DODREN-82280 format. One record per residue: x, y, z of N, C-alpha, C in turn; residue in one letter. Coordinates in steps of 0.2 Angstrom, whole numbers. Example, Ala and Ser with C-alpha at 12.3 -4.5 7.8 and 13.67 -1.06 7.14 Angstrom:
BEGIN
npx 66, npy -28, npz 39, capx 62, capy -22, capz 39, cpx 66, cpy -16, cpz 39, residu A
npx 64, npy -11, npz 35, capx 68, capy -5, capz 36, cpx 64, cpy 0, cpz 39, residu S
***
This chain:
BEGIN
npx -43, npy 2, npz 58, capx -47, capy -3, capz 58, cpx -56, cpy 4, cpz 59, residu M
npx -60, npy 1, npz 58, capx -66, capy 6, capz 58, cpx -67, cpy 4, cpz 64, residu P
npx -74, npy 7, npz 67, capx -73, capy 9, capz 73, cpx -80, cpy 3, cpz 74, residu P
npx -80, npy 0, npz 81, capx -86, capy -3, capz 83, cpx -94, cpy 3, cpz 81, residu V
npx -96, npy -3, npz 76, capx -102, capy 2, capz 76, cpx -107, cpy 2, cpz 83, residu P
npx -109, npy 9, npz 87, capx -114, capy 9, capz 93, cpx -121, cpy 3, cpz 92, residu P
npx -123, npy 2, npz 89, capx -129, capy -3, capz 89, cpx -128, cpy -10, cpz 87, residu E
npx -120, npy -11, npz 87, capx -118, capy -21, capz 89, cpx -122, cpy -24, cpz 91, residu M
npx -125, npy -31, npz 91, capx -123, capy -36, capz 94, cpx -117, cpy -37, cpz 97, residu V
npx -116, npy -38, npz 105, capx -108, capy -40, capz 106, cpx -109, cpy -46, cpz 105, residu R
npx -104, npy -50, npz 104, capx -103, capy -60, capz 104, cpx -97, cpy -60, cpz 107, residu R
npx -99, npy -61, npz 114, capx -92, capy -62, capz 119, cpx -92, cpy -71, cpz 117, residu P
npx -96, npy -73, npz 117, capx -93, capy -83, capz 113, cpx -88, cpy -84, cpz 107, residu R
npx -88, npy -75, npz 102, capx -85, capy -78, capz 95, cpx -77, cpy -75, cpz 100, residu L
npx -79, npy -68, npz 102, capx -73, capy -63, capz 106, cpx -71, cpy -70, cpz 109, residu V
npx -69, npy -75, npz 113, capx -69, capy -79, capz 116, cpx -66, cpy -83, cpz 112, residu E
npx -69, npy -87, npz 107, capx -62, capy -90, capz 100, cpx -56, cpy -86, cpz 100, residu R
npx -59, npy -81, npz 97, capx -52, capy -75, capz 95, cpx -48, cpy -75, cpz 99, residu L
npx -50, npy -74, npz 108, capx -43, capy -74, capz 109, cpx -38, cpy -81, cpz 112, residu L
npx -42, npy -85, npz 111, capx -39, capy -94, capz 109, cpx -34, cpy -94, cpz 104, residu E
npx -39, npy -93, npz 99, capx -35, capy -89, capz 92, cpx -26, cpy -88, cpz 93, residu G
npx -25, npy -83, npz 95, capx -22, capy -80, capz 98, cpx -14, cpy -82, cpz 98, residu L
npx -16, npy -90, npz 102, capx -12, capy -93, capz 101, cpx -9, cpy -95, cpz 96, residu S
npx -10, npy -98, npz 93, capx -10, capy -104, capz 86, cpx -8, cpy -98, cpz 79, residu R
npx -6, npy -103, npz 75, capx -3, capy -98, capz 70, cpx -7, cpy -96, cpz 65, residu K
npx -16, npy -98, npz 64, capx -17, capy -95, capz 59, cpx -23, cpy -95, cpz 62, residu L
npx -27, npy -90, npz 61, capx -35, capy -91, capz 64, cpx -42, cpy -88, cpz 57, residu T
npx -42, npy -94, npz 53, capx -48, capy -90, capz 49, cpx -52, cpy -88, cpz 49, residu L
npx -58, npy -83, npz 48, capx -63, capy -81, capz 48, cpx -67, cpy -81, cpz 42, residu I
npx -72, npy -86, npz 40, capx -75, capy -86, capz 35, cpx -83, cpy -84, cpz 33, residu S
npx -86, npy -82, npz 36, capx -92, capy -79, capz 36, cpx -94, cpy -78, cpz 27, residu P
npx -100, npy -78, npz 24, capx -100, capy -73, capz 18, cpx -101, cpy -69, cpz 21, residu P
npx -103, npy -63, npz 15, capx -101, capy -55, capz 17, cpx -109, cpy -53, cpz 20, residu A
npx -110, npy -49, npz 28, capx -114, capy -46, capz 28, cpx -114, cpy -49, cpz 37, residu G
npx -113, npy -54, npz 37, capx -113, capy -58, capz 43, cpx -109, cpy -56, cpz 52, residu F
npx -103, npy -49, npz 48, capx -103, capy -45, capz 55, cpx -95, cpy -46, cpz 57, residu G
npx -90, npy -49, npz 52, capx -84, capy -48, capz 51, cpx -81, cpy -43, cpz 55, residu K
npx -81, npy -39, npz 49, capx -80, capy -32, capz 52, cpx -79, cpy -30, cpz 60, residu T
npx -86, npy -30, npz 59, capx -87, capy -27, capz 67, cpx -85, cpy -31, cpz 72, residu A
npx -84, npy -40, npz 70, capx -81, capy -42, capz 79, cpx -75, cpy -41, cpz 77, residu L
npx -71, npy -42, npz 71, capx -64, capy -38, capz 73, cpx -61, cpy -30, cpz 74, residu L
npx -69, npy -26, npz 75, capx -65, capy -23, capz 76, cpx -66, cpy -20, cpz 84, residu S
npx -72, npy -24, npz 88, capx -72, capy -27, capz 95, cpx -68, cpy -30, cpz 97, residu E
npx -67, npy -36, npz 93, capx -58, capy -38, capz 96, cpx -56, cpy -33, cpz 98, residu F
npx -52, npy -30, npz 91, capx -46, capy -27, capz 93, cpx -46, cpy -18, cpz 96, residu F
npx -53, npy -18, npz 98, capx -53, capy -8, capz 101, cpx -50, cpy -10, cpz 107, residu S
npx -50, npy -14, npz 112, capx -47, capy -15, capz 118, cpx -39, cpy -12, cpz 118, residu S
npx -35, npy -12, npz 113, capx -31, capy -10, capz 107, cpx -23, cpy -12, cpz 115, residu G
npx -28, npy -20, npz 117, capx -20, capy -25, capz 121, cpx -18, cpy -28, cpz 114, residu E
npx -21, npy -30, npz 111, capx -17, capy -33, capz 103, cpx -16, cpy -28, cpz 98, residu T
npx -8, npy -28, npz 96, capx -7, capy -24, capz 91, cpx -10, cpy -28, cpz 86, residu P
npx -14, npy -23, npz 82, capx -16, capy -24, capz 73, cpx -13, cpy -20, cpz 69, residu V
npx -12, npy -21, npz 64, capx -12, capy -20, capz 55, cpx -18, cpy -20, cpz 52, residu G
npx -21, npy -15, npz 50, capx -28, capy -13, capz 47, cpx -28, cpy -14, cpz 39, residu W
npx -31, npy -19, npz 35, capx -28, capy -17, capz 27, cpx -35, cpy -15, cpz 24, residu I
npx -38, npy -13, npz 19, capx -45, capy -14, capz 18, cpx -44, cpy -18, cpz 12, residu S
npx -46, npy -19, npz 8, capx -46, capy -22, capz 1, cpx -50, cpy -20, cpz -2, residu L
npx -47, npy -20, npz -12, capx -52, capy -17, capz -15, cpx -48, cpy -17, cpz -24, residu D
npx -53, npy -18, npz -32, capx -52, capy -22, capz -31, cpx -44, cpy -18, cpz -35, residu A
npx -43, npy -13, npz -36, capx -38, capy -12, capz -36, cpx -30, cpy -13, cpz -34, residu D
npx -31, npy -18, npz -27, capx -27, capy -20, capz -23, cpx -25, cpy -27, cpz -27, residu D
npx -26, npy -28, npz -33, capx -24, capy -36, capz -38, cpx -17, cpy -34, cpz -42, residu N
npx -16, npy -27, npz -40, capx -8, capy -29, capz -40, cpx -5, cpy -28, cpz -36, residu D
npx -1, npy -32, npz -36, capx 5, capy -34, capz -29, cpx 8, cpy -31, cpz -27, residu P
npx 11, npy -27, npz -31, capx 16, capy -18, capz -28, cpx 10, cpy -13, cpz -23, residu G
npx 5, npy -13, npz -28, capx 1, capy -8, capz -24, cpx -2, cpy -13, cpz -16, residu R
npx -4, npy -19, npz -17, capx -5, capy -22, capz -11, cpx -1, cpy -24, cpz -5, residu F
npx 8, npy -25, npz -8, capx 14, capy -26, capz -4, cpx 13, cpy -19, cpz 0, residu W
npx 12, npy -16, npz -2, capx 13, capy -5, capz -1, cpx 10, cpy -4, cpz 5, residu A
npx 4, npy -7, npz 3, capx -2, capy -6, capz 11, cpx 0, cpy -11, cpz 16, residu C
npx 2, npy -17, npz 14, capx 5, capy -20, capz 19, cpx 11, cpy -19, cpz 22, residu V
npx 15, npy -15, npz 17, capx 21, capy -12, capz 23, cpx 19, cpy -7, cpz 26, residu V
npx 16, npy -4, npz 24, capx 13, capy 2, capz 27, cpx 8, cpy 1, cpz 35, residu Y
npx 3, npy -3, npz 33, capx 3, capy -5, capz 40, cpx 8, cpy -9, cpz 45, residu A
npx 10, npy -10, npz 42, capx 16, capy -15, capz 48, cpx 18, cpy -9, cpz 52, residu L
npx 22, npy -2, npz 47, capx 27, capy 1, capz 48, cpx 20, cpy 6, cpz 54, residu Q
npx 13, npy 7, npz 54, capx 11, capy 9, capz 61, cpx 13, cpy 6, cpz 67, residu K
npx 14, npy -2, npz 65, capx 15, capy -7, capz 69, cpx 25, cpy -7, cpz 70, residu L
npx 27, npy -5, npz 69, capx 35, capy -7, capz 69, cpx 39, cpy -1, cpz 66, residu Y
npx 39, npy 4, npz 69, capx 40, capy 9, capz 64, cpx 47, cpy 5, cpz 62, residu P
npx 49, npy 8, npz 54, capx 54, capy 6, capz 51, cpx 54, cpy 0, cpz 48, residu G
npx 48, npy -5, npz 51, capx 51, capy -9, capz 43, cpx 47, cpy -9, cpz 37, residu A
npx 52, npy -15, npz 34, capx 48, capy -14, capz 24, cpx 54, cpy -9, cpz 22, residu G
npx 61, npy -6, npz 30, capx 64, capy -4, capz 25, cpx 71, cpy -6, cpz 24, residu R
npx 74, npy -3, npz 17, capx 79, capy -9, capz 12, cpx 77, cpy -12, cpz 7, residu G
npx 68, npy -12, npz 5, capx 63, capy -15, capz 4, cpx 65, cpy -12, cpz -6, residu S
npx 65, npy -9, npz -6, capx 69, capy -6, capz -10, cpx 75, cpy -3, cpz -13, residu H
npx 79, npy -6, npz -7, capx 84, capy -4, capz -9, cpx 89, cpy 1, cpz -6, residu G
npx 84, npy 6, npz -2, capx 84, capy 12, capz 2, cpx 89, cpy 11, cpz 10, residu D
npx 93, npy 7, npz 10, capx 94, capy 5, capz 20, cpx 97, cpy 13, cpz 21, residu D
***
């Protein structure tokens, strides 16, 4: 997870909205590039109170095998052993 930028403008109202979203099935954050989505999520999760698996995607992640390997790796950071047996290696 990227660190919280020191010069970041805090957004307590948006952090509160994210807290409300924890009780929902899905929270969508969809502003255009450059509007601070990554910084907001870094601020929100920096307390360490909520477990988070973070992956950053690029063009190479269009390959499904690579994408899911990244997802499994992020989950394993939270839940050791996650994904075990997914390749027949119980």
